[in-house]
TIFIBA-284846 format. One line per field, with one value per atom (N, C-alpha, C, O): x, y, z; residue in three letters; residue number from 1. Coordinates in pm, whole numbers, plus 50000, padded with zeros to 5 digits. Layout:
BEGIN
x c(X,...)
y c(Y,...)
z c(Z,...)
res c(ala,...)
n c(NUM,...)
END
This chain:
BEGIN
x c(94164,94211,94096,94100,93992,93876,93805,93752,93804,93736,93814,93754,93949,94029,94006,93992,94001,93978,93839,93819,93742,93606,93599,93530,93670,93672,93738,93691,93846,93915,93826,93820,93759,93670,93551,93507,93501,93389,93431,93358,93550,93600,93623,93592,93678,93701,93569,93557,93470,93339,93273,93212,93285,93227,93295,93230,93426,93499,93455,93438,93436,93391,93250,93221,93162,93024,93023,92948,93103,93108,93163,93120,93259,93314,93211,93209,93125,93021,92909,92842,92889,92780,92815,92728,92943,92979,92920,92892,92903,92841,92940,93054,92900,92991,93015,92933,93129,93159,93073,93035,93042,92962,93053,93151,93019,93104,93067,93155,92937,92892,92845,92776,92884,92838,92724,92666,92689,92579,92447,92445,92337,92207,92176,92226,92093,92063,91999,92025,91914,91849,91952,91938,92055,92161,92244,92285,92267,92341,92264,92322,92131,92048,92046,92056,92034,92034,92166,92165,92277,92408,92419,92472,92370,92377,92292,92336,92170,92082,92138,92129,92195,92253,92370,92379,92458,92572,92525,92581,92422,92368,92311,92328,92243,92188,92300,92291,92406,92520,92584,92617,92601,92662,92575,92628,92442,92353,92363,92367,92366,92379,92511,92516,92618,92749,92749,92804,92687,92680,92599,92637,92485,92404,92480,92476,92548,92625,92736,92757,92806,92913,92857,92915,92744,92684,92636,92653,92577,92530,92647,92640,92753,92870,92936,92984,92938,92998,92916,92971,92783,92697,92682,92612,92745,92738,92594,92552,92518,92381,92382,92469,92285,92278,92267,92194,92337,92336,92440,92461,92505,92605,92741,92831,92757,92884,92976,92932,93099,93196,93255,93323,93236,93168,93018,92961,92953,92809,92734,92763,92635,92550,92406,92363,92329,92195,92098,92116,91997,91896,91793,91749,91756,91656,91716,91768,91710,91761,91647,91540,91668,91558,91521,91599,91399,91356,91420,91461,91428,91484,91368,91293,91353,91240,91293,91390,91226,91266,91142,91031,91162,91049,91036,91136,90914,90887,90792,90688,90828,90745,90643,90679,90516,90408,90367,90327,90378,90354,90205,90121,90175,90035,89966,90025,89843,89765,89625,89580,89557,89418,89333,89365,89224,89135,89060,88993,89070,89008,88855,88793,88792,88646,88589,88500,88640,88583,88654,88598,88777,88853,88916,88971,88907,88968,89117,89166,89186,89332,89376,89328,89468,89525,89665,89748,89688,89816,89925,89898,90050,90163,90195,90170,90249,90278,90387,90428,90433,90539,90475,90394,90511,90472,90598,90703,90588,90702,90686,90583,90789,90784,90890,91005,90849,90941,91012,90949,91144,91226,91261,91251,91301,91336,91272,91298,91190,91124,91225,91333,91187,91274,91276,91178,91389,91406,91472,91533,91459,91528,91668,91690,91761,91899,91904,91831,91989,92002,92111,92135)
y c(56038,55946,55885,55875,55845,55785,55887,55854,56013,56115,56146,56173,56142,56163,56050,56075,55929,55813,55822,55794,55862,55877,55988,55973,56099,56212,56169,56204,56094,56049,55954,55963,55864,55771,55845,55810,55945,56024,56097,56098,56159,56232,56135,56167,56019,55918,55870,55855,55846,55801,55909,55878,56035,56144,56158,56187,56139,56147,56036,56058,55914,55802,55824,55796,55875,55901,56012,56004,56115,56224,56175,56221,56083,56028,55945,55945,55876,55795,55882,55843,55998,56084,56166,56230,56167,56246,56183,56064,56266,56220,56134,56176,56016,55930,55987,56060,55952,55996,55917,55803,55980,55914,55819,55862,55691,55590,55570,55567,55558,55531,55660,55740,55678,55795,55761,55851,55629,55587,55593,55575,55617,55607,55460,55370,55438,55302,55218,55098,55279,55201,55145,55032,55221,55172,55063,54968,55077,54975,54843,54738,54848,54728,54665,54543,54750,54698,54627,54519,54686,54623,54489,54392,54484,54359,54251,54137,54285,54185,54137,54018,54228,54191,54094,53993,54124,54036,53903,53798,53906,53781,53691,53569,53749,53669,53606,53489,53681,53626,53510,53407,53530,53425,53299,53188,53316,53200,53121,52998,53190,53121,53047,52933,53109,53042,52918,52815,52926,52810,52697,52580,52731,52627,52560,52438,52639,52581,52489,52381,52534,52450,52320,52214,52329,52209,52112,51991,52165,52078,52015,51899,52090,52036,51927,51828,51944,51843,51715,51606,51727,51608,51547,51446,51604,51556,51551,51450,51658,51667,51685,51754,51624,51638,51784,51860,51823,51961,52046,52160,51996,52075,52007,52051,51901,51831,51893,51970,51860,51910,51790,51714,51766,51853,51853,51763,51956,51974,51858,51816,51806,51698,51742,51757,51764,51819,51721,51599,51774,51692,51642,51528,51725,51689,51708,51815,51604,51611,51654,51595,51756,51808,51712,51625,51730,51648,51698,51814,51609,51646,51663,51568,51784,51818,51869,51944,51826,51877,51931,51883,52032,52084,52006,51969,51982,51918,52009,52049,52043,52129,52043,51949,52078,52011,52104,52218,52057,52146,52172,52110,52264,52296,52171,52098,52149,52035,52082,52187,52001,52028,51911,51795,51942,51838,51781,51855,51646,51589,51594,51597,51594,51593,51732,51750,51830,51965,52054,52153,52019,52102,52224,52310,52231,52344,52321,52209,52431,52426,52451,52544,52368,52385,52443,52392,52547,52616,52534,52462,52544,52474,52528,52645,52441,52482,52392,52294,52428,52352,52268,52318,52141,52052,52020,51990,52028,51996,51853,51817,51771,51630,51602,51644,51530,51493,51365,51261,51373,51258,51175,51053,51244,51176,51253,51373,51189,51263,51301,51243,51399,51443,51334,51262,51323,51220,51279,51386,51208,51247,51188,51080,51258,51209,51090,51085,50997,50877,50891,50799)
z c(19168,19068,18989,18867,19063,18997,18910,18804,18956,18876,18749,18645,18757,18636,18536,18416,18584,18497,18436,18318,18520,18471,18366,18265,18390,18295,18165,18057,18174,18053,17972,17850,18042,17973,17911,17801,17979,17927,17801,17702,17805,17686,17571,17456,17600,17496,17437,17315,17521,17473,17388,17286,17429,17352,17217,17116,17213,17086,16992,16872,17047,16963,16911,16795,16997,16954,16850,16752,16869,16773,16639,16534,16644,16519,16444,16321,16516,16452,16397,16302,16456,16414,16291,16233,16250,16134,16007,16002,15906,15782,15703,15683,15659,15583,15443,15389,15388,15252,15154,15180,15043,14940,14863,14803,14865,14803,14657,14571,14627,14490,14425,14486,14300,14228,14134,14072,14120,14033,14110,14232,14037,14105,14137,14071,14238,14283,14174,14165,14090,13983,13886,13839,13856,13767,13834,13769,13963,14037,14035,14011,14060,14056,13917,13903,13812,13675,13644,13584,13685,13661,13734,13678,13858,13936,13871,13859,13829,13767,13633,13601,13555,13426,13446,13377,13541,13568,13625,13593,13710,13766,13658,13663,13560,13449,13368,13330,13342,13268,13345,13288,13476,13558,13561,13560,13565,13568,13438,13441,13324,13196,13188,13141,13234,13233,13321,13282,13439,13527,13466,13475,13402,13338,13225,13212,13143,13032,13083,13029,13186,13242,13299,13279,13369,13425,13320,13334,13211,13103,13030,12990,13011,12942,13028,12974,13159,13248,13250,13267,13234,13236,13097,13083,12994,12856,12806,12748,12827,12780,12630,12577,12559,12414,12375,12439,12273,12227,12296,12254,12400,12471,12472,12543,12396,12394,12289,12204,12296,12198,12126,12194,12000,11903,11922,11984,11866,11883,11821,11709,11894,11847,11867,11981,11759,11774,11840,11831,11906,11972,11871,11880,11776,11676,11538,11507,11455,11318,11227,11232,11142,11060,10947,10909,10896,10784,10656,10646,10557,10428,10331,10306,10277,10191,10058,10053,09948,09816,09743,09765,09657,09579,09447,09386,09406,09276,09200,09252,09075,08992,08917,08848,08933,08860,08747,08772,08623,08508,08489,08553,08399,08368,08311,08232,08352,08302,08267,08311,08187,08151,08199,08173,08268,08316,08196,08124,08173,08053,08057,07951,08172,08182,08160,08077,08233,08226,08125,08079,08091,07999,08066,07998,08196,08268,08280,08297,08270,08278,08421,08487,08470,08604,08590,08514,08663,08654,08722,08818,08672,08731,08870,08901,08953,09090,09147,09086,09267,09334,09444,09522,09450,09559,09639,09582,09771,09858,09908,09964,09887,09923,10030,10018,10135,10242,10201,10181,10187,10149,10272,10271,10377,10503,10618,10631,10701,10811,10920,10931,11000,11110,11217,11237,11285,11387,11511,11505,11621,11744,11741,11686,11797,11804,11899,11998,11868,11952,12052,12130)
res c(unk,unk,unk,unk,unk,unk,unk,unk,unk,unk,unk,unk,unk,unk,unk,unk,unk,unk,unk,unk,unk,unk,unk,unk,unk,unk,unk,unk,unk,unk,unk,unk,unk,unk,unk,unk,unk,unk,unk,unk,unk,unk,unk,unk,unk,unk,unk,unk,unk,unk,unk,unk,unk,unk,unk,unk,unk,unk,unk,unk,unk,unk,unk,unk,unk,unk,unk,unk,unk,unk,unk,unk,unk,unk,unk,unk,unk,unk,unk,unk,unk,unk,unk,unk,unk,unk,unk,unk,unk,unk,unk,unk,unk,unk,unk,unk,unk,unk,unk,unk,unk,unk,unk,unk,unk,unk,unk,unk,unk,unk,unk,unk,unk,unk,unk,unk,unk,unk,unk,unk,unk,unk,unk,unk,unk,unk,unk,unk,unk,unk,unk,unk,unk,unk,unk,unk,unk,unk,unk,unk,unk,unk,unk,unk,unk,unk,unk,unk,unk,unk,unk,unk,unk,unk,unk,unk,unk,unk,unk,unk,unk,unk,unk,unk,unk,unk,unk,unk,unk,unk,unk,unk,unk,unk,unk,unk,unk,unk,unk,unk,unk,unk,unk,unk,unk,unk,unk,unk,unk,unk,unk,unk,unk,unk,unk,unk,unk,unk,unk,unk,unk,unk,unk,unk,unk,unk,unk,unk,unk,unk,unk,unk,unk,unk,unk,unk,unk,unk,unk,unk,unk,unk,unk,unk,unk,unk,unk,unk,unk,unk,unk,unk,unk,unk,unk,unk,unk,unk,unk,unk,unk,unk,unk,unk,unk,unk,unk,unk,unk,unk,unk,unk,unk,unk,unk,unk,unk,unk,unk,unk,unk,unk,unk,unk,unk,unk,unk,unk,unk,unk,unk,unk,unk,unk,unk,unk,unk,unk,unk,unk,unk,unk,unk,unk,unk,unk,unk,unk,unk,unk,unk,unk,unk,unk,unk,unk,unk,unk,unk,unk,unk,unk,unk,unk,unk,unk,unk,unk,unk,unk,unk,unk,unk,unk,unk,unk,unk,unk,unk,unk,unk,unk,unk,unk,unk,unk,unk,unk,unk,unk,unk,unk,unk,unk,unk,unk,unk,unk,unk,unk,unk,unk,unk,unk,unk,unk,unk,unk,unk,unk,unk,unk,unk,unk,unk,unk,unk,unk,unk,unk,unk,unk,unk,unk,unk,unk,unk,unk,unk,unk,unk,unk,unk,unk,unk,unk,unk,unk,unk,unk,unk,unk,unk,unk,unk,unk,unk,unk,unk,unk,unk,unk,unk,unk,unk,unk,unk,unk,unk,unk,unk,unk,unk,unk,unk,unk,unk,unk,unk,unk,unk,unk,unk,unk,unk,unk,unk,unk,unk,unk,unk,unk,unk,unk,unk,unk,unk,unk,unk,unk,unk,unk,unk,unk,unk,unk)
n c(1,1,1,1,2,2,2,2,3,3,3,3,4,4,4,4,5,5,5,5,6,6,6,6,7,7,7,7,8,8,8,8,9,9,9,9,10,10,10,10,11,11,11,11,12,12,12,12,13,13,13,13,14,14,14,14,15,15,15,15,16,16,16,16,17,17,17,17,18,18,18,18,19,19,19,19,20,20,20,20,21,21,21,21,22,22,22,22,23,23,23,23,24,24,24,24,25,25,25,25,26,26,26,26,27,27,27,27,28,28,28,28,29,29,29,29,30,30,30,30,31,31,31,31,32,32,32,32,33,33,33,33,34,34,34,34,35,35,35,35,36,36,36,36,37,37,37,37,38,38,38,38,39,39,39,39,40,40,40,40,41,41,41,41,42,42,42,42,43,43,43,43,44,44,44,44,45,45,45,45,46,46,46,46,47,47,47,47,48,48,48,48,49,49,49,49,50,50,50,50,51,51,51,51,52,52,52,52,53,53,53,53,54,54,54,54,55,55,55,55,56,56,56,56,57,57,57,57,58,58,58,58,59,59,59,59,60,60,60,60,61,61,61,61,62,62,62,62,63,63,63,63,64,64,64,64,65,65,65,65,66,66,66,66,67,67,67,67,68,68,68,68,69,69,69,69,70,70,70,70,71,71,71,71,72,72,72,72,73,73,73,73,74,74,74,74,75,75,75,75,76,76,76,76,77,77,77,77,78,78,78,78,79,79,79,79,80,80,80,80,81,81,81,81,82,82,82,82,83,83,83,83,84,84,84,84,85,85,85,85,86,86,86,86,87,87,87,87,88,88,88,88,89,89,89,89,90,90,90,90,91,91,91,91,92,92,92,92,93,93,93,93,94,94,94,94,95,95,95,95,96,96,96,96,97,97,97,97,98,98,98,98,99,99,99,99,100,100,100,100,101,101,101,101,102,102,102,102,103,103,103,103,104,104,104,104,105,105,105,105,106,106,106,106,107,107,107,107,108,108,108,108,109,109,109,109)
END
């Protein structure tokens, strides 16, 4: 009786070992480099989404709805300076554009 039980257990163990030794089926058809590239690309997208959500939840400037800029640009206008003649030397100065700052840039409050 013990030998039959031992024989049955031996056959069962051999069947399990033989099943583990068989070659596994190929699951992925992509090369590993493409799999890594896809994972890194998706990870970068997920990180950007998490940062945007976190900034929007904390009401950080520039991420609120409606959009509120962090830095307000300066207001600049062009002024045309016409041709002139220097009264001392008599040399003629060609006309040109001068850019004048009307309102300097400021930080958002």
